[in-house]
N, C-alpha and C positions, 0 to 999 in steps of 0.2 A: 536614844534617849534625849529628850529635850533638856535644856539647861534648867537649873532650879529657878533662875530669874525668869526665863520664858514661861515656865509652868505657873509661877506666881502671877505673871501678867495674864496668862490665859484664864486662870481662876478669877481674877479681878474683872477682866473684860466680859467673860461669859455671864457671871453672876450680876454684874452691873447692867448688862443688856436686859437681863430678865427683870430686874427692878424697873428699868425704864419701860419695858413692855407692859408691866402692871399699870404704871401711871398712864400710858397711852390708851390702854383698853378702858380704864376707868374714865378717862377724859372723853373718849369716844362714846361712852354710855351716858355721858352727861352727869356723872355723879362724882362725889369726892371719894376718897379711898374707903372702900367697904371693909367689913370685917374679914371677908374672904381675901381681899387684897392685902390687908395687914398681915393676915396669916401667912400668905405666900412670901411677903417681904421678910417676916420673921424667920421663915424657913431658909430663905436665901442667906440671911446673916448667920444663922447657926451653921449652915453648910459651909460658908466662907471660913468661919472660925475653925471648924473641924478640919477642913482640907489644908488650910495654912499650917495648922498645928502638925498635921501629918507630914507636910513637906519639910518642916523644920526639925523633924526627928532625925537625929544623926546616928543614934546607936541602933541601927538595924543591920541584920546579917548581910543582905544584898541590897544596897542602896538603889541600884538601877532598877531592879524588879519592884522595889517599894515605890519609887517615883512613877513607874509605869502603872502600878495599881492605883495610885492617887489620880493619875490622868484618866484612867478608866472609870474610877468612881465619880470624877467630875462630869464625865459624859453621861453617865447613868443618872446622876442626881439632876443635872441640867435638863435632861429629857423629861424627867418626872415633873420638874418645876414648870417647864414650858407647857406640858399637858394641863397643869393646874391653871396656868394663865389663859389657855385656850378655853377652859370651861367658864371663865369669867365673862367672856364675850358672848 
């Protein structure tokens, strides 16, 4: 199991990279942020808030399994968000 601090950094870095990718794709298309881009960024922020809240939950039966589930959820949601970013281009 990764440390809680490491998991929080992973969440921040992965989702931050996705936001950056939205800006890069939009800039390469020669446009400002589109409605689709704004939607993706809104999804990133809600995902961030959701995952951080789950990491901060202390009253769970098996903390290690809970944090591993959060890590897996990060991977799944990040993959979905990246697919959305790819559709922008």
